[in-house]
C-alpha distance (Angstrom), angle and dihedral (degrees) to the residues before:
residue distance angle dihedral
M1 . . .
P2 3.82 . .
A3 3.78 119.6 .
P4 3.83 115.4 -100.4
E5 3.79 114.9 -94.6
G6 3.79 112.0 -76.1
E7 3.84 94.1 20.1
S8 3.79 128.2 105.0
S9 3.76 122.8 -103.4
P10 3.83 114.6 -100.2
T11 3.81 92.0 -119.8
P12 3.81 128.0 125.7
G13 3.78 107.9 -81.4
G14 3.82 90.8 18.6
G15 3.78 125.4 116.1
I16 3.80 95.0 -85.7
R17 3.81 121.8 79.6
R18 3.77 127.1 -166.0
I19 3.77 126.4 -153.4
Y20 3.79 118.5 -153.7
L21 3.80 115.0 -160.4
I22 3.78 114.1 -158.7
R23 3.77 122.2 177.7
H24 3.82 103.2 -166.1
G25 3.79 138.9 -83.3
D26 3.79 125.2 -79.9
A27 3.82 109.1 -55.6
A28 3.78 132.1 -159.7
P29 3.79 121.9 -136.6
V30 3.77 115.7 -114.2
A31 3.79 104.3 -120.5
R32 3.75 130.6 -164.0
D33 3.80 116.5 -178.0
G34 3.80 90.1 -13.7
L35 3.82 93.6 -53.3
V36 3.78 128.4 105.5
A37 3.79 104.1 -106.4
D38 3.79 101.7 -167.7
P39 3.83 122.0 -14.0
W40 3.83 88.2 -158.1
L41 3.82 88.7 71.2
A42 3.83 97.6 49.0
P43 3.83 106.0 131.3
L44 3.78 127.7 -148.9
T45 3.78 114.4 -88.2
P46 3.82 121.1 -131.5
R47 3.81 85.5 -99.9
G48 3.82 90.0 52.4
R49 3.81 91.9 51.0
A50 3.82 89.5 49.8
Q51 3.83 90.8 49.1
I52 3.79 91.8 53.4
G53 3.80 91.7 43.5
D54 3.81 89.0 56.0
L55 3.80 90.6 46.1
A56 3.82 91.1 49.5
E57 3.80 89.3 54.7
A58 3.80 90.8 50.9
L59 3.82 93.0 47.5
A60 3.81 95.4 44.7
A61 3.80 91.7 86.0
C62 3.82 93.8 48.4
G63 3.80 95.9 80.8
L64 3.79 97.0 -126.4
D65 3.81 116.1 -158.1
L66 3.80 102.1 -169.0
L67 3.79 139.0 21.3
V68 3.83 116.0 -160.1
T69 3.80 124.0 -178.0
S70 3.77 140.4 174.4
A71 3.80 121.1 -118.0
V72 3.82 92.2 -109.2
P73 3.83 104.9 125.1
R74 3.83 95.2 -126.6
A75 3.81 90.1 48.6
L76 3.81 89.9 50.6
E77 3.80 89.3 50.5
T78 3.82 89.8 48.8
A79 3.81 90.8 49.9
A80 3.82 91.5 48.4
I81 3.81 90.8 55.4
L82 3.81 90.9 48.3
A83 3.81 91.0 45.9
G84 3.79 91.2 52.5
R85 3.79 90.4 59.0
T86 3.81 100.6 35.5
G87 3.80 99.3 38.7
L88 3.80 91.0 -129.4
R89 3.78 122.7 135.1
P90 3.83 110.0 -128.4
V91 3.80 116.8 -119.6
V92 3.81 111.8 -144.6
E93 3.79 113.1 -139.7
E94 3.80 109.1 -167.7
G95 3.82 93.3 -160.9
L96 3.81 94.1 65.3
N97 3.80 95.9 78.0
E98 3.79 122.8 133.8
L99 3.76 125.0 -107.5
R100 3.78 111.9 -106.6
A101 3.79 109.4 -130.1
G102 3.78 96.2 -148.3
E103 3.79 93.1 50.4
V104 3.78 104.0 37.3
L105 3.79 111.6 17.5
A106 3.80 101.7 58.2
G107 3.78 126.2 100.9
P108 3.80 139.1 36.6
P109 3.84 116.6 -14.1
E110 3.81 94.8 -107.5
E111 3.82 91.4 52.4
I112 3.82 89.7 49.1
R113 3.83 91.8 51.3
L114 3.80 90.4 48.5
A115 3.83 92.3 47.6
I116 3.81 91.0 50.9
R117 3.80 92.3 49.3
E118 3.81 91.3 48.6
A119 3.81 92.1 46.9
Y120 3.78 89.8 62.8
């Protein structure tokens, strides 16, 4: 569909930018004695790597300019797969980390809301 009169074309390098938010591929919990040891360390599964590989193929033609990731290991792995296909070097942004349910999201609703606000 053409851009409305007076607006830029939605082409790479044009006046319109798109932001693609990608969480990560399918991840497996890290288990020790049947219990999740640390969800932070959960790696991508083979299925998750395949998902991101397919996504990287789809995004390759989009002309991405920047690839930003959190420091979460599965997000870094996701970014590495995307970088391999796009040629971009991932930029690690420490502030993009997930909330940890056991640490932040426990307690009365008002405390949870406050913890979420403070986490960001």
